[in-house]
PAKOL-865067 format. One record per atom (N, C-alpha, C, CB): x, y, z; atom name; residue in three letters. Coordinates in pm, whole numbers, plus 32768, in hexadecimal, padded with zeros to 4 digits. Glycine has a CB too. Example, Ala and Ser with C-alpha at 12.3 -4.5 7.8 and 13.67 -1.06 7.14 Angstrom:
+------+-------+------+------+------+
: east : north :   up : atom : type :
+------+-------+------+------+------+
: 8527 :  7DC7 : 830C :    N :  ala :
: 84CE :  7E3E : 830C :   CA :  ala :
: 8528 :  7EB6 : 830C :    C :  ala :
: 846B :  7E41 : 8389 :   CB :  ala :
: 8505 :  7F1F : 82C4 :    N :  ser :
: 8557 :  7F96 : 82CA :   CA :  ser :
: 850A :  8003 : 8313 :    C :  ser :
: 8580 :  7FC4 : 823C :   CB :  ser :
+------+-------+------+------+------+
END
This chain:
+------+-------+------+------+------+
: east : north :   up : atom : type :
+------+-------+------+------+------+
: B48A :  3CE5 : 8887 :    N :  met :
: B4AB :  3D62 : 88C7 :   CA :  met :
: B530 :  3D95 : 8890 :    C :  met :
: B4B1 :  3D52 : 8962 :   CB :  met :
: B537 :  3E17 : 8877 :    N :  thr :
: B5A7 :  3E52 : 8830 :   CA :  thr :
: B5EF :  3EB8 : 8887 :    C :  thr :
: B576 :  3E93 : 87AE :   CB :  thr :
: B671 :  3EC2 : 8872 :    N :  ile :
: B6C4 :  3F27 : 88B5 :   CA :  ile :
: B6F1 :  3F8B : 884B :    C :  ile :
: B740 :  3EE6 : 88FE :   CB :  ile :
: B6DC :  400D : 8867 :    N :  ala :
: B6F8 :  4073 : 8802 :   CA :  ala :
: B747 :  40E7 : 883B :    C :  ala :
: B677 :  40A7 : 87C5 :   CB :  ala :
: B799 :  4125 : 87E4 :    N :  ile :
: B7D5 :  41A5 : 8804 :   CA :  ile :
: B78C :  420E : 87B1 :    C :  ile :
: B871 :  41A5 : 87E6 :   CB :  ile :
: B786 :  4288 : 87E6 :    N :  val :
: B73A :  42F2 : 87A5 :   CA :  val :
: B795 :  436B : 878B :    C :  val :
: B6C0 :  431C : 87FD :   CB :  val :
: B799 :  4394 : 870D :    N :  asn :
: B7DE :  440F : 86E5 :   CA :  asn :
: B778 :  447E : 86D7 :    C :  asn :
: B82D :  43FB : 865F :   CB :  asn :
: B796 :  44F1 : 870F :    N :  thr :
: B73B :  4563 : 8706 :   CA :  thr :
: B786 :  45D9 : 86C8 :    C :  thr :
: B701 :  4589 : 8792 :   CB :  thr :
: B747 :  464C : 86CC :    N :  asp :
: B784 :  46C8 : 869E :   CA :  asp :
: B808 :  46DE : 86E9 :    C :  asp :
: B723 :  4740 : 86B2 :   CB :  asp :
: B865 :  4724 : 86AE :    N :  met :
: B8E7 :  473A : 86EE :   CA :  met :
: B8DF :  4795 : 8768 :    C :  met :
: B947 :  4773 : 868A :   CB :  met :
: B877 :  47E6 : 8774 :    N :  asn :
: B866 :  483D : 87E9 :   CA :  asn :
: B825 :  47ED : 8859 :    C :  asn :
: B811 :  48BB : 87C5 :   CB :  asn :
: B877 :  47C8 : 88BB :    N :  ile :
: B849 :  4773 : 8929 :   CA :  ile :
: B863 :  47C0 : 89AA :    C :  ile :
: B892 :  46E7 : 892A :   CB :  ile :
: B7FE :  4809 : 89D9 :    N :  gly :
: B810 :  485B : 8A51 :   CA :  gly :
: B887 :  48B7 : 8A3E :    C :  gly :
: B823 :  4801 : 8ACE :   CB :  gly :
: B8EA :  48B1 : 8A9A :    N :  pro :
: B95F :  4909 : 8A8E :   CA :  pro :
: B9C8 :  48D5 : 8A2B :    C :  pro :
: B99E :  491A : 8B16 :   CB :  pro :
: B9B1 :  485F : 89F3 :    N :  phe :
: BA13 :  4820 : 899B :   CA :  phe :
: B9EF :  4833 : 8907 :    C :  phe :
: BA1E :  478B : 89BB :   CB :  phe :
: BA53 :  482C : 88B3 :    N :  lys :
: BA41 :  4824 : 8822 :   CA :  lys :
: BA8C :  47A8 : 87F5 :    C :  lys :
: BA75 :  48A7 : 87D7 :   CB :  lys :
: BA40 :  473D : 87DB :    N :  ile :
: BA7E :  46BE : 87B7 :   CA :  ile :
: BA45 :  4691 : 8731 :    C :  ile :
: BA68 :  4652 : 8826 :   CB :  ile :
: BA95 :  4695 : 86C6 :    N :  pro :
: BA63 :  4669 : 8644 :   CA :  pro :
: BA42 :  45D4 : 8646 :    C :  pro :
: BACB :  4686 : 85D6 :   CB :  pro :
: B9F6 :  45A7 : 85E4 :    N :  gly :
: B9C7 :  451D : 85DD :   CA :  gly :
: BA34 :  44B5 : 85E9 :    C :  gly :
: B97E :  4508 : 855E :   CB :  gly :
: BAA6 :  44CC : 85A2 :    N :  asn :
: BB12 :  4469 : 85AA :   CA :  asn :
: BB4E :  4465 : 8636 :    C :  asn :
: BB7F :  4488 : 8543 :   CB :  asn :
: BB52 :  44D5 : 867B :    N :  gly :
: BB81 :  44DA : 8706 :   CA :  gly :
: BB21 :  4491 : 8763 :    C :  gly :
: BB93 :  456A : 8734 :   CB :  gly :
: BA9F :  44A6 : 874B :    N :  gln :
: BA3B :  445E : 879B :   CA :  gln :
: BA4B :  43C8 : 8789 :    C :  gln :
: B9AD :  448A : 8773 :   CB :  gln :
: BA5F :  439B : 870B :    N :  asn :
: BA73 :  430C : 86F1 :   CA :  asn :
: BAEB :  42D6 : 873E :    C :  asn :
: BA87 :  42F3 : 865C :   CB :  asn :
: BB59 :  4321 : 8740 :    N :  met :
: BBD0 :  42F4 : 8788 :   CA :  met :
: BBB4 :  42E9 : 881D :    C :  met :
: BC45 :  4354 : 8770 :   CB :  met :
: BB73 :  434C : 8857 :    N :  ile :
: BB52 :  434B : 88E6 :   CA :  ile :
: BAF5 :  42D6 : 8906 :    C :  ile :
: BB11 :  43D0 : 8911 :   CB :  ile :
: BA8D :  42C6 : 88B5 :    N :  leu :
: BA2A :  425E : 88D0 :   CA :  leu :
: BA64 :  41D2 : 88C1 :    C :  leu :
: B9B3 :  426E : 8873 :   CB :  leu :
: BAB1 :  41BD : 8857 :    N :  asn :
: BAED :  4139 : 8843 :   CA :  asn :
: BB54 :  4119 : 88AE :    C :  asn :
: BB2E :  4132 : 87B9 :   CB :  asn :
: BBA0 :  417D : 88DA :    N :  asn :
: BC01 :  4167 : 8945 :   CA :  asn :
: BBB8 :  4144 : 89C7 :    C :  asn :
: BC59 :  41E5 : 8958 :   CB :  asn :
: BB4D :  418C : 89E5 :    N :  tyr :
: BAFD :  416E : 8A5E :   CA :  tyr :
: BAC8 :  40DF : 8A59 :    C :  tyr :
: BA88 :  41D2 : 8A6D :   CB :  tyr :
: BA91 :  40BA : 89E7 :    N :  ala :
: BA5A :  4033 : 89D8 :   CA :  ala :
: BAC8 :  3FC9 : 89EA :    C :  ala :
: BA17 :  4022 : 894D :   CB :  ala :
: BB3A :  3FE0 : 89AE :    N :  glu :
: BBA8 :  3F80 : 89B9 :   CA :  glu :
: BBD7 :  3F72 : 8A4A :    C :  glu :
: BC1E :  3FAB : 8960 :   CB :  glu :
: BBE9 :  3FE4 : 8A8F :    N :  arg :
: BC17 :  3FE0 : 8B1B :   CA :  arg :
: BBB5 :  3F98 : 8B76 :    C :  arg :
: BC2E :  406E : 8B4F :   CB :  arg :
: BB34 :  3F9F : 8B53 :    N :  asn :
: BACC :  3F62 : 8BA6 :   CA :  asn :
: BA9B :  3EDC : 8B6F :    C :  asn :
: BA58 :  3FC1 : 8BB4 :   CB :  asn :
: BAE3 :  3EA9 : 8B0C :    N :  lys :
: BAC4 :  3E26 : 8AD0 :   CA :  lys :
: BA34 :  3E1E : 8A9E :    C :  lys :
: BADE :  3DB7 : 8B35 :   CB :  lys :
: BA0A :  3E89 : 8A5A :    N :  ile :
: B985 :  3E91 : 8A1E :   CA :  ile :
: B995 :  3E7F : 8988 :    C :  ile :
: B93E :  3F19 : 8A41 :   CB :  ile :
: B94A :  3E23 : 894F :    N :  ile :
: B950 :  3E0B : 88BF :   CA :  ile :
: B8E3 :  3E5D : 887B :    C :  ile :
: B940 :  3D72 : 889E :   CB :  ile :
: B90C :  3EBE : 882B :    N :  val :
: B8B0 :  3F18 : 87E6 :   CA :  val :
: B87B :  3ED5 : 8768 :    C :  val :
: B8F5 :  3F9F : 87C3 :   CB :  val :
: B7F7 :  3EDB : 8757 :    N :  glu :
: B7B7 :  3E9C : 86E4 :   CA :  glu :
: B77E :  3F01 : 8680 :    C :  glu :
: B749 :  3E41 : 8712 :   CB :  glu :
: B763 :  3F7A : 86AF :    N :  glu :
: B726 :  3FE2 : 8659 :   CA :  glu :
: B767 :  4068 : 8674 :    C :  glu :
: B68D :  3FEB : 8671 :   CB :  glu :
: B76E :  40B9 : 860B :    N :  ile :
: B794 :  4146 : 8618 :   CA :  ile :
: B71C :  4197 : 85EA :    C :  ile :
: B816 :  4168 : 85C4 :   CB :  ile :
: B6EC :  41ED : 8642 :    N :  ile :
: B675 :  423D : 8622 :   CA :  ile :
: B6A0 :  42CE : 860C :    C :  ile :
: B60A :  4233 : 8694 :   CB :  ile :
: B693 :  4302 : 8591 :    N :  pro :
: B6B3 :  438E : 8579 :   CA :  pro :
: B636 :  43E5 : 858B :    C :  pro :
: B6ED :  43A1 : 84EA :   CB :  pro :
: B63B :  443E : 85EB :    N :  glu :
: B5CE :  449E : 85FC :   CA :  glu :
: B5E3 :  4510 : 8598 :    C :  glu :
: B5C9 :  44D5 : 868F :   CB :  glu :
: B577 :  454E : 8569 :    N :  pro :
: B584 :  45BC : 8508 :   CA :  pro :
: B5D2 :  4633 : 853F :    C :  pro :
: B4FA :  45EA : 84DC :   CB :  pro :
: B615 :  467A : 84E6 :    N :  phe :
: B65E :  46F4 : 8507 :   CA :  phe :
: B600 :  4757 : 854C :    C :  phe :
: B69B :  4733 : 8488 :   CB :  phe :
: B62C :  4798 : 85B4 :    N :  leu :
: B5E1 :  47FA : 8604 :   CA :  leu :
: B56A :  47C0 : 8650 :    C :  leu :
: B5B0 :  4868 : 85A9 :   CB :  leu :
: B564 :  473D : 865C :    N :  ser :
: B4F6 :  46FF : 86A5 :   CA :  ser :
: B524 :  46DD : 8732 :    C :  ser :
: B4C5 :  4680 : 865C :   CB :  ser :
: B4CD :  46F5 : 8793 :    N :  asn :
: B4ED :  46CD : 881C :   CA :  asn :
: B476 :  4683 : 885B :    C :  asn :
: B513 :  4747 : 8871 :   CB :  asn :
: B429 :  463D : 8809 :    N :  ala :
: B3B2 :  45F9 : 883A :   CA :  ala :
: B3C6 :  4562 : 884C :    C :  ala :
: B340 :  4611 : 87DB :   CB :  ala :
: B430 :  452C : 8813 :    N :  leu :
: B448 :  449B : 8810 :   CA :  leu :
: B3D2 :  4450 : 87D2 :    C :  leu :
: B461 :  4466 : 889E :   CB :  leu :
: B391 :  4491 : 8772 :    N :  ala :
: B31C :  4455 : 872F :   CA :  ala :
: B342 :  43DB : 86DC :    C :  ala :
: B2D8 :  44BD : 86D6 :   CB :  ala :
: B3B3 :  43DF : 8698 :    N :  thr :
: B3E0 :  436C : 8649 :   CA :  thr :
: B3FF :  42F7 : 86A5 :    C :  thr :
: B45C :  4390 : 85F5 :   CB :  thr :
: B439 :  4312 : 8717 :    N :  thr :
: B459 :  42AA : 8779 :   CA :  thr :
: B3D8 :  426A : 87AC :    C :  thr :
: B4AA :  42E4 : 87EF :   CB :  thr :
: B373 :  42BA : 87C7 :    N :  gln :
: B2F3 :  4285 : 87F5 :   CA :  gln :
: B2B0 :  4230 : 8788 :    C :  gln :
: B296 :  42F7 : 8820 :   CB :  gln :
: B2BA :  425D : 870D :    N :  trp :
: B282 :  4212 : 869C :   CA :  trp :
: B2C8 :  418B : 868E :    C :  trp :
: B28E :  4263 : 8619 :   CB :  trp :
: B34E :  418D : 869A :    N :  met :
: B39B :  410F : 8692 :   CA :  met :
: B376 :  40B1 : 8705 :    C :  met :
: B432 :  412D : 8694 :   CB :  met :
: B35A :  40EA : 8779 :    N :  his :
: B332 :  4098 : 87EB :   CA :  his :
: B2AF :  404E : 87CE :    C :  his :
: B323 :  40EF : 886B :   CB :  his :
: B253 :  4092 : 878D :    N :  lys :
: B1D5 :  4051 : 8767 :   CA :  lys :
: B1ED :  3FE0 : 8705 :    C :  lys :
: B173 :  40B8 : 872A :   CB :  lys :
: B24C :  3FF2 : 86A9 :    N :  lys :
: B26A :  3F8C : 8644 :   CA :  lys :
: B2BD :  3F18 : 867B :    C :  lys :
: B2B3 :  3FCC : 85D0 :   CB :  lys :
: B322 :  3F38 : 86CA :    N :  lys :
: B385 :  3ED2 : 86F0 :   CA :  lys :
: B38C :  3EB4 : 8785 :    C :  lys :
: B40C :  3EFE : 86C3 :   CB :  lys :
: B339 :  3EF3 : 87D6 :    N :  lys :
: B339 :  3EDB : 8867 :   CA :  lys :
: B3C6 :  3EEA : 88A0 :    C :  lys :
: B301 :  3E4F : 8887 :   CB :  lys :
: B3F5 :  3F64 : 88A5 :    N :  leu :
: B47B :  3F7F : 88D8 :   CA :  leu :
: B487 :  3F55 : 896A :    C :  leu :
: B49D :  4013 : 88C9 :   CB :  leu :
: B4F8 :  3F19 : 8989 :    N :  lys :
: B516 :  3EEE : 8A11 :   CA :  lys :
: B56C :  3F56 : 8A59 :    C :  lys :
: B55E :  3E65 : 8A10 :   CB :  lys :
: B5D2 :  3F87 : 8A11 :    N :  lys :
: B62D :  3FEC : 8A46 :   CA :  lys :
: B644 :  4056 : 89DC :    C :  lys :
: B6B3 :  3FAD : 8A73 :   CB :  lys :
: B650 :  40D3 : 8A0A :    N :  val :
: B66F :  4144 : 89B3 :   CA :  val :
: B6E5 :  418D : 89F1 :    C :  val :
: B5F2 :  41A4 : 89A0 :   CB :  val :
: B74A :  41A7 : 899E :    N :  ile :
: B7C0 :  41EF : 89CF :   CA :  ile :
: B7C6 :  4277 : 898A :    C :  ile :
: B844 :  419D : 89B5 :   CB :  ile :
: B7C9 :  42E0 : 89DC :    N :  leu :
: B7D7 :  436A : 89AC :   CA :  leu :
: B85A :  43A2 : 89E2 :    C :  leu :
: B75D :  43C2 : 89DA :   CB :  leu :
: B88E :  4409 : 89A1 :    N :  cys :
: B909 :  4449 : 89D3 :   CA :  cys :
: B8F1 :  448C : 8A5A :    C :  cys :
: B93D :  44AF : 896E :   CB :  cys :
: B87F :  44D1 : 8A68 :    N :  ser :
: B86B :  4524 : 8ADF :   CA :  ser :
: B7D7 :  4531 : 8B02 :    C :  ser :
: B8A8 :  45AE : 8ACB :   CB :  ser :
: B7BE :  454F : 8B80 :    N :  ile :
: B735 :  456B : 8BAB :   CA :  ile :
: B6FE :  45E7 : 8B65 :    C :  ile :
: B72E :  457D : 8C44 :   CB :  ile :
: B757 :  463B : 8B32 :    N :  his :
: B72D :  46B4 : 8AEC :   CA :  his :
: B6E8 :  4696 : 8A67 :    C :  his :
: B7A4 :  470E : 8AD3 :   CB :  his :
: B6E9 :  4619 : 8A3C :    N :  gln :
: B6A4 :  45F3 : 89C0 :   CA :  gln :
: B612 :  45CF : 89D9 :    C :  gln :
: B6EC :  457E : 897F :   CB :  gln :
: B5E9 :  45CB : 8A56 :    N :  leu :
: B55C :  45AF : 8A75 :   CA :  leu :
: B507 :  4629 : 8A52 :    C :  leu :
: B54B :  458A : 8B0A :   CB :  leu :
: B488 :  4613 : 8A2F :    N :  pro :
: B430 :  4683 : 8A0C :   CA :  pro :
: B41F :  46E5 : 8A80 :    C :  pro :
: B3A8 :  464E : 89E0 :   CB :  pro :
: B406 :  4762 : 8A5F :    N :  gln :
: B3EC :  47C9 : 8AC4 :   CA :  gln :
: B35A :  47F6 : 8AC3 :    C :  gln :
: B447 :  4840 : 8AAD :   CB :  gln :
: B317 :  47E9 : 8A52 :    N :  asp :
: B28A :  480D : 8A45 :   CA :  asp :
: B235 :  47A7 : 8A93 :    C :  asp :
: B25E :  4812 : 89AE :   CB :  asp :
: B1D9 :  47D7 : 8AE6 :    N :  gln :
: B18C :  477F : 8B3E :   CA :  gln :
: B13B :  4716 : 8AF2 :    C :  gln :
: B130 :  47D0 : 8B94 :   CB :  gln :
: B100 :  4739 : 8A81 :    N :  asn :
: B0B6 :  46D6 : 8A32 :   CA :  asn :
: B113 :  4668 : 89FE :    C :  asn :
: B06F :  4719 : 89BC :   CB :  asn :
: B189 :  468F : 89D0 :    N :  arg :
: B1EC :  462D : 89A0 :   CA :  arg :
: B21E :  45D5 : 8A12 :    C :  arg :
: B263 :  4675 : 895D :   CB :  arg :
: B230 :  4612 : 8A87 :    N :  ile :
: B259 :  45C5 : 8AFD :   CA :  ile :
: B1F0 :  455C : 8B1F :    C :  ile :
: B271 :  4623 : 8B76 :   CB :  ile :
: B171 :  4585 : 8B21 :    N :  asn :
: B105 :  4528 : 8B40 :   CA :  asn :
: B0FF :  44B5 : 8ADD :    C :  asn :
: B07F :  4571 : 8B43 :   CB :  asn :
: B110 :  44D5 : 8A5C :    N :  asp :
: B112 :  446C : 89F5 :   CA :  asp :
: B181 :  4407 : 8A11 :    C :  asp :
: B126 :  44AA : 896A :   CB :  asp :
: B1F8 :  443A : 8A30 :    N :  leu :
: B26A :  43E3 : 8A4B :   CA :  leu :
: B251 :  438E : 8AC8 :    C :  leu :
: B2EA :  4436 : 8A5B :   CB :  leu :
: B222 :  43CD : 8B33 :    N :  leu :
: B20B :  4385 : 8BB0 :   CA :  leu :
: B1A3 :  4316 : 8B9F :    C :  leu :
: B1DE :  43E6 : 8C1D :   CB :  leu :
: B13B :  4333 : 8B54 :    N :  asn :
: B0D0 :  42D1 : 8B42 :   CA :  asn :
: B0F4 :  4262 : 8AE2 :    C :  asn :
: B054 :  4316 : 8B11 :   CB :  asn :
: B141 :  4281 : 8A7C :    N :  ser :
: B15D :  421B : 8A17 :   CA :  ser :
: B1D9 :  41C6 : 8A35 :    C :  ser :
: B16F :  425D : 8992 :   CB :  ser :
: B234 :  41FB : 8A88 :    N :  met :
: B2B3 :  41B3 : 8A9C :   CA :  met :
: B2D7 :  419F : 8B2E :    C :  met :
: B322 :  41FE : 8A58 :   CB :  met :
: B274 :  4195 : 8B84 :    N :  glu :
: B290 :  418A : 8C13 :   CA :  glu :
: B2D8 :  4108 : 8C3A :    C :  glu :
: B210 :  4195 : 8C61 :   CB :  glu :
: B2CF :  40A0 : 8BE8 :    N :  asn :
: B30F :  4020 : 8C08 :   CA :  asn :
: B396 :  400D : 8BC4 :    C :  asn :
: B2B5 :  3FAF : 8BE1 :   CB :  asn :
: B3C4 :  4072 : 8B7C :    N :  val :
: B444 :  406C : 8B35 :   CA :  val :
: B4B2 :  409C : 8B94 :    C :  val :
: B440 :  40C2 : 8AB1 :   CB :  val :
: B523 :  4058 : 8B92 :    N :  glu :
: B597 :  4081 : 8BE2 :   CA :  glu :
: B5E4 :  40EC : 8B94 :    C :  glu :
: B5F2 :  4007 : 8C04 :   CB :  glu :
: B5F0 :  4163 : 8BCE :    N :  phe :
: B637 :  41D2 : 8B8F :   CA :  phe :
: B6C3 :  41DE : 8BCB :    C :  phe :
: B5E9 :  4257 : 8BA1 :   CB :  phe :
: B726 :  41EF : 8B72 :    N :  his :
: B7B1 :  4204 : 8B9B :   CA :  his :
: B7DB :  428D : 8B67 :    C :  his :
: B810 :  4193 : 8B64 :   CB :  his :
: B825 :  42D8 : 8BB9 :    N :  phe :
: B85A :  435A : 8B92 :   CA :  phe :
: B8F2 :  4354 : 8BA2 :    C :  phe :
: B81B :  43CF : 8BE7 :   CB :  phe :
: B938 :  4350 : 8B31 :    N :  ala :
: B9C7 :  4334 : 8B2F :   CA :  ala :
: BA1B :  439D : 8B78 :    C :  ala :
: B9F7 :  4329 : 8AA0 :   CB :  ala :
: BA05 :  441D : 8B5F :    N :  leu :
: BA5A :  4484 : 8B9C :   CA :  leu :
: BA46 :  448D : 8C33 :    C :  leu :
: BA3D :  450B : 8B5C :   CB :  leu :
: B9CC :  4476 : 8C60 :    N :  glu :
: B9B1 :  447B : 8CF1 :   CA :  glu :
: B9CD :  43F3 : 8D33 :    C :  glu :
: B91F :  44A5 : 8D0A :   CB :  glu :
: B9DE :  438C : 8CE0 :    N :  asn :
: B9F8 :  4303 : 8D0F :   CA :  asn :
: B98C :  42D4 : 8D71 :    C :  asn :
: BA82 :  42FC : 8D52 :   CB :  asn :
: B90E :  42E7 : 8D4A :    N :  ile :
: B89E :  42B8 : 8D9B :   CA :  ile :
: B83C :  426C : 8D42 :    C :  ile :
: B856 :  432E : 8DE3 :   CB :  ile :
: B7F0 :  4216 : 8D81 :    N :  phe :
: B787 :  41CF : 8D38 :   CA :  phe :
: B719 :  41A9 : 8D99 :    C :  phe :
: B7BE :  4152 : 8CF1 :   CB :  phe :
: B6A2 :  4192 : 8D61 :    N :  gly :
: B630 :  416A : 8DB3 :   CA :  gly :
: B5B5 :  4156 : 8D5D :    C :  gly :
: B614 :  41D1 : 8E1E :   CB :  gly :
: B54A :  412D : 8D9F :    N :  thr :
: B4CC :  410E : 8D5C :   CA :  thr :
: B45B :  4150 : 8DA9 :    C :  thr :
: B4B6 :  4074 : 8D52 :   CB :  thr :
: B3F3 :  4174 : 8D62 :    N :  gly :
: B378 :  41A2 : 8DA1 :   CA :  gly :
: B361 :  4237 : 8D98 :    C :  gly :
: B379 :  417B : 8E2F :   CB :  gly :
: B2E4 :  425C : 8DB1 :    N :  lys :
: B2BC :  42E8 : 8DA7 :   CA :  lys :
: B308 :  4340 : 8E0A :    C :  lys :
: B226 :  42F6 : 8DBF :   CB :  lys :
: B319 :  4311 : 8E84 :    N :  gln :
: B35C :  4364 : 8EEA :   CA :  gln :
: B3ED :  437E : 8EC4 :    C :  gln :
: B355 :  4321 : 8F74 :   CB :  gln :
: B432 :  4318 : 8E92 :    N :  phe :
: B4BD :  4328 : 8E67 :   CA :  phe :
: B4C5 :  4393 : 8DF9 :    C :  phe :
: B4F7 :  42A1 : 8E35 :   CB :  phe :
: B46E :  4387 : 8D93 :    N :  leu :
: B471 :  43E7 : 8D25 :   CA :  leu :
: B44B :  4474 : 8D53 :    C :  leu :
: B414 :  43BA : 8CB6 :   CB :  leu :
: B3E7 :  447E : 8DAB :    N :  gln :
: B3C2 :  4503 : 8DDE :   CA :  gln :
: B435 :  4543 : 8E2B :    C :  gln :
: B345 :  44F8 : 8E39 :   CB :  gln :
: B47C :  44F3 : 8E7A :    N :  asp :
: B4EF :  4528 : 8EC3 :   CA :  asp :
: B55D :  4557 : 8E63 :    C :  asp :
: B528 :  44BD : 8F23 :   CB :  asp :
: B573 :  450C : 8DF8 :    N :  cys :
: B5D7 :  4533 : 8D94 :   CA :  cys :
: B5AE :  45B3 : 8D4D :    C :  cys :
: B5ED :  44C3 : 8D2D :   CB :  cys :
: B52F :  45C1 : 8D2D :    N :  ile :
: B4FF :  4639 : 8CE9 :   CA :  ile :
: B50E :  46B3 : 8D44 :    C :  ile :
: B46B :  4628 : 8CBE :   CB :  ile :
: B4F1 :  46A4 : 8DC5 :    N :  lys :
: B500 :  4713 : 8E25 :   CA :  lys :
: B592 :  473F : 8E30 :    C :  lys :
: B4CC :  46E9 : 8EAF :   CB :  lys :
: B5EB :  46DE : 8E26 :    N :  glu :
: B67B :  46F9 : 8E32 :   CA :  glu :
: B6A2 :  4760 : 8DCA :    C :  glu :
: B6CF :  4676 : 8E22 :   CB :  glu :
+------+-------+------+------+------+
END
């Protein structure tokens, strides 16, 4: 089981955080919470589907995923369903909101937020 941080496009909801800034936020969050990061997953520019993260989960069985913000979760309903179905047992951490949890209900609540 693998623990990963995910870099996405710099446009994150109301924030503009370039990749190197995301890395700093994610690594600081992991360090403060004593989480040892094993993978860095770069999502494609202008992508908000977390498709690369889902693909990596199929390959490496991700245990925890750390994102900068809940605003990085998909907004398209088909993409949301894909994420909920493929990664419902993965623990998601959101560094800026300082929250984490597991399961479909947790992710649905974060997406609604």
